mmCIF file of the C-alpha atoms, coordinates in Angstrom:
data_MODEL
# 
_entry.id   MODEL 
# 
loop_
_atom_site.group_PDB 
_atom_site.id 
_atom_site.type_symbol 
_atom_site.label_atom_id 
_atom_site.label_alt_id 
_atom_site.label_comp_id 
_atom_site.label_asym_id 
_atom_site.label_entity_id 
_atom_site.label_seq_id 
_atom_site.pdbx_PDB_ins_code 
_atom_site.Cartn_x 
_atom_site.Cartn_y 
_atom_site.Cartn_z 
_atom_site.occupancy 
_atom_site.B_iso_or_equiv 
_atom_site.pdbx_formal_charge 
_atom_site.auth_seq_id 
_atom_site.auth_comp_id 
_atom_site.auth_asym_id 
_atom_site.auth_atom_id 
_atom_site.pdbx_PDB_model_num 
ATOM 1  C CA . MET A 1 1  ? 31.123 89.192 -27.867 1.00 0.00 ? 1  MET A CA 1 
ATOM 2  C CA . PHE A 1 2  ? 32.556 87.082 -30.657 1.00 0.00 ? 2  PHE A CA 1 
ATOM 3  C CA . HIS A 1 3  ? 31.177 89.410 -33.334 1.00 0.00 ? 3  HIS A CA 1 
ATOM 4  C CA . TYR A 1 4  ? 32.968 92.351 -31.711 1.00 0.00 ? 4  TYR A CA 1 
ATOM 5  C CA . LEU A 1 5  ? 36.270 90.532 -32.065 1.00 0.00 ? 5  LEU A CA 1 
ATOM 6  C CA . LEU A 1 6  ? 35.526 89.776 -35.685 1.00 0.00 ? 6  LEU A CA 1 
ATOM 7  C CA . ALA A 1 7  ? 34.632 93.397 -36.383 1.00 0.00 ? 7  ALA A CA 1 
ATOM 8  C CA . PHE A 1 8  ? 37.879 94.482 -34.774 1.00 0.00 ? 8  PHE A CA 1 
ATOM 9  C CA . ALA A 1 9  ? 39.879 92.071 -36.922 1.00 0.00 ? 9  ALA A CA 1 
ATOM 10 C CA . GLY A 1 10 ? 37.987 93.073 -40.072 1.00 0.00 ? 10 GLY A CA 1 
ATOM 11 C CA . ILE A 1 11 ? 36.756 89.552 -40.788 1.00 0.00 ? 11 ILE A CA 1 
ATOM 12 C CA . GLY A 1 12 ? 33.502 89.383 -42.712 1.00 0.00 ? 12 GLY A CA 1 
ATOM 13 C CA . PRO A 1 13 ? 31.396 86.637 -44.269 1.00 0.00 ? 13 PRO A CA 1 
ATOM 14 C CA . THR A 1 14 ? 33.493 86.537 -47.437 1.00 0.00 ? 14 THR A CA 1 
ATOM 15 C CA . GLU A 1 15 ? 36.655 85.944 -45.423 1.00 0.00 ? 15 GLU A CA 1 
ATOM 16 C CA . PHE A 1 16 ? 34.945 83.113 -43.546 1.00 0.00 ? 16 PHE A CA 1 
ATOM 17 C CA . ILE A 1 17 ? 33.977 81.430 -46.805 1.00 0.00 ? 17 ILE A CA 1 
ATOM 18 C CA . VAL A 1 18 ? 37.537 81.729 -48.129 1.00 0.00 ? 18 VAL A CA 1 
ATOM 19 C CA . PHE A 1 19 ? 38.892 80.413 -44.829 1.00 0.00 ? 19 PHE A CA 1 
ATOM 20 C CA . GLY A 1 20 ? 36.479 77.463 -44.980 1.00 0.00 ? 20 GLY A CA 1 
ATOM 21 C CA . LEU A 1 21 ? 37.527 76.609 -48.539 1.00 0.00 ? 21 LEU A CA 1 
ATOM 22 C CA . ILE A 1 22 ? 41.215 76.741 -47.607 1.00 0.00 ? 22 ILE A CA 1 
ATOM 23 C CA . ALA A 1 23 ? 40.568 74.530 -44.571 1.00 0.00 ? 23 ALA A CA 1 
ATOM 24 C CA . LEU A 1 24 ? 38.679 72.095 -46.806 1.00 0.00 ? 24 LEU A CA 1 
ATOM 25 C CA . LEU A 1 25 ? 41.637 71.964 -49.207 1.00 0.00 ? 25 LEU A CA 1 
ATOM 26 C CA . PHE A 1 26 ? 44.167 71.337 -46.434 1.00 0.00 ? 26 PHE A CA 1 
ATOM 27 C CA . PHE A 1 27 ? 42.207 68.886 -44.318 1.00 0.00 ? 27 PHE A CA 1 
ATOM 28 C CA . GLY A 1 28 ? 39.770 67.393 -46.835 1.00 0.00 ? 28 GLY A CA 1 
ATOM 29 C CA . THR A 1 29 ? 37.910 64.447 -45.365 1.00 0.00 ? 29 THR A CA 1 
ATOM 30 C CA . ARG A 1 30 ? 39.693 64.851 -42.019 1.00 0.00 ? 30 ARG A CA 1 
ATOM 31 C CA . LEU A 1 31 ? 38.028 68.216 -41.410 1.00 0.00 ? 31 LEU A CA 1 
ATOM 32 C CA . PRO A 1 32 ? 35.219 66.800 -39.192 1.00 0.00 ? 32 PRO A CA 1 
ATOM 33 C CA . LYS A 1 33 ? 37.793 64.978 -37.034 1.00 0.00 ? 33 LYS A CA 1 
ATOM 34 C CA . VAL A 1 34 ? 39.922 68.106 -36.752 1.00 0.00 ? 34 VAL A CA 1 
ATOM 35 C CA . ALA A 1 35 ? 36.896 70.225 -35.801 1.00 0.00 ? 35 ALA A CA 1 
ATOM 36 C CA . ARG A 1 36 ? 35.758 67.635 -33.251 1.00 0.00 ? 36 ARG A CA 1 
ATOM 37 C CA . SER A 1 37 ? 39.180 67.422 -31.610 1.00 0.00 ? 37 SER A CA 1 
ATOM 38 C CA . PHE A 1 38 ? 39.405 71.218 -31.567 1.00 0.00 ? 38 PHE A CA 1 
ATOM 39 C CA . GLY A 1 39 ? 36.016 71.398 -29.818 1.00 0.00 ? 39 GLY A CA 1 
ATOM 40 C CA . GLN A 1 40 ? 37.078 68.764 -27.290 1.00 0.00 ? 40 GLN A CA 1 
ATOM 41 C CA . SER A 1 41 ? 40.267 70.699 -26.599 1.00 0.00 ? 41 SER A CA 1 
ATOM 42 C CA . ILE A 1 42 ? 38.287 73.865 -25.980 1.00 0.00 ? 42 ILE A CA 1 
ATOM 43 C CA . SER A 1 43 ? 35.900 72.065 -23.597 1.00 0.00 ? 43 SER A CA 1 
ATOM 44 C CA . GLU A 1 44 ? 38.819 70.486 -21.678 1.00 0.00 ? 44 GLU A CA 1 
ATOM 45 C CA . PHE A 1 45 ? 40.424 73.916 -21.368 1.00 0.00 ? 45 PHE A CA 1 
ATOM 46 C CA . LYS A 1 46 ? 37.179 75.363 -19.993 1.00 0.00 ? 46 LYS A CA 1 
ATOM 47 C CA . LYS A 1 47 ? 36.870 72.508 -17.483 1.00 0.00 ? 47 LYS A CA 1 
ATOM 48 C CA . GLY A 1 48 ? 40.421 73.111 -16.291 1.00 0.00 ? 48 GLY A CA 1 
ATOM 49 C CA . LEU A 1 49 ? 39.754 76.830 -16.022 1.00 0.00 ? 49 LEU A CA 1 
ATOM 50 C CA . ASN A 1 50 ? 36.636 76.184 -13.925 1.00 0.00 ? 50 ASN A CA 1 
ATOM 51 C CA . GLU A 1 51 ? 38.588 73.825 -11.646 1.00 0.00 ? 51 GLU A CA 1 
ATOM 52 C CA . VAL A 1 52 ? 41.237 76.476 -11.046 1.00 0.00 ? 52 VAL A CA 1 
ATOM 53 C CA . LYS A 1 53 ? 38.534 79.075 -10.415 1.00 0.00 ? 53 LYS A CA 1 
ATOM 54 C CA . ASN A 1 54 ? 36.817 76.804 -7.876  1.00 0.00 ? 54 ASN A CA 1 
ATOM 55 C CA . ASP A 1 55 ? 40.127 76.012 -6.150  1.00 0.00 ? 55 ASP A CA 1 
ATOM 56 C CA . VAL A 1 56 ? 40.992 79.690 -5.832  1.00 0.00 ? 56 VAL A CA 1 
ATOM 57 C CA . SER A 1 57 ? 37.513 80.516 -4.520  1.00 0.00 ? 57 SER A CA 1 
ATOM 58 C CA . SER A 1 58 ? 37.643 77.771 -1.894  1.00 0.00 ? 58 SER A CA 1 
ATOM 59 C CA . GLU A 1 59 ? 41.125 78.840 -0.787  1.00 0.00 ? 59 GLU A CA 1 
ATOM 60 C CA . LEU A 1 60 ? 39.973 82.446 -0.441  1.00 0.00 ? 60 LEU A CA 1 
ATOM 61 C CA . GLU A 1 61 ? 36.982 81.323 1.620   1.00 0.00 ? 61 GLU A CA 1 
ATOM 62 C CA . ASN A 1 62 ? 39.221 79.177 3.838   1.00 0.00 ? 62 ASN A CA 1 
ATOM 63 C CA . ASP A 1 63 ? 41.637 82.061 4.371   1.00 0.00 ? 63 ASP A CA 1 
ATOM 64 C CA . ALA A 1 64 ? 38.786 84.410 5.246   1.00 0.00 ? 64 ALA A CA 1 
ATOM 65 C CA . ALA A 1 65 ? 37.378 81.880 7.707   1.00 0.00 ? 65 ALA A CA 1 
ATOM 66 C CA . GLU A 1 66 ? 40.758 81.480 9.416   1.00 0.00 ? 66 GLU A CA 1 
ATOM 67 C CA . LYS A 1 67 ? 41.245 85.237 9.737   1.00 0.00 ? 67 LYS A CA 1 
ATOM 68 C CA . CYS A 1 68 ? 37.752 85.868 11.146  1.00 0.00 ? 68 CYS A CA 1 
ATOM 69 C CA . PRO A 1 69 ? 36.829 82.918 13.381  1.00 0.00 ? 69 PRO A CA 1 
ATOM 70 C CA . GLU A 1 70 ? 34.139 84.942 15.146  1.00 0.00 ? 70 GLU A CA 1 
ATOM 71 C CA . GLU A 1 71 ? 32.215 85.118 11.872  1.00 0.00 ? 71 GLU A CA 1 
ATOM 72 C CA . GLN A 1 72 ? 32.200 81.367 11.359  1.00 0.00 ? 72 GLN A CA 1 
ATOM 73 C CA . THR A 1 73 ? 28.769 79.858 11.545  1.00 0.00 ? 73 THR A CA 1 
ATOM 74 C CA . LYS A 1 74 ? 27.538 76.381 12.151  1.00 0.00 ? 74 LYS A CA 1 
ATOM 75 C CA . ASN A 1 75 ? 25.495 74.880 9.277   1.00 0.00 ? 75 ASN A CA 1 
ATOM 76 C CA . GLY A 1 76 ? 25.002 78.326 7.777   1.00 0.00 ? 76 GLY A CA 1 
ATOM 77 C CA . GLU A 1 77 ? 23.261 79.674 10.893  1.00 0.00 ? 77 GLU A CA 1 
ATOM 78 C CA . LYS A 1 78 ? 24.574 81.774 13.734  1.00 0.00 ? 78 LYS A CA 1 
ATOM 79 C CA . THR A 1 79 ? 25.327 79.946 16.972  1.00 0.00 ? 79 THR A CA 1 
ATOM 80 C CA . GLU A 1 80 ? 23.932 80.986 20.357  1.00 0.00 ? 80 GLU A CA 1 
ATOM 81 C CA . SER A 1 81 ? 27.238 82.570 21.342  1.00 0.00 ? 81 SER A CA 1 
ATOM 82 C CA . ASP A 1 82 ? 27.004 84.808 18.257  1.00 0.00 ? 82 ASP A CA 1 
ATOM 83 C CA . PHE A 1 83 ? 23.677 86.170 19.471  1.00 0.00 ? 83 PHE A CA 1 
ATOM 84 C CA . GLN A 1 84 ? 25.042 86.914 22.934  1.00 0.00 ? 84 GLN A CA 1 
ATOM 85 C CA . ASN A 1 85 ? 27.825 89.163 21.572  1.00 0.00 ? 85 ASN A CA 1 
# 
């Protein structure tokens, strides 16, 4: 998917090399630290996004269970009263 975004923006290998050289000029020896902190920021963002996704999913499941109590099951299996209906 990333290469589609690059094709849309018109960024090719030459532009990446120029970008890398400019980054090397600006950051110099700090470039590995900057890249590492950028990677850590991205991973923290993804963790937060997954937490929000899990919270929303659990809330939706809880709401569905409250609205349809007859569909609730015990330990993932139907109870005897479910079979009688």
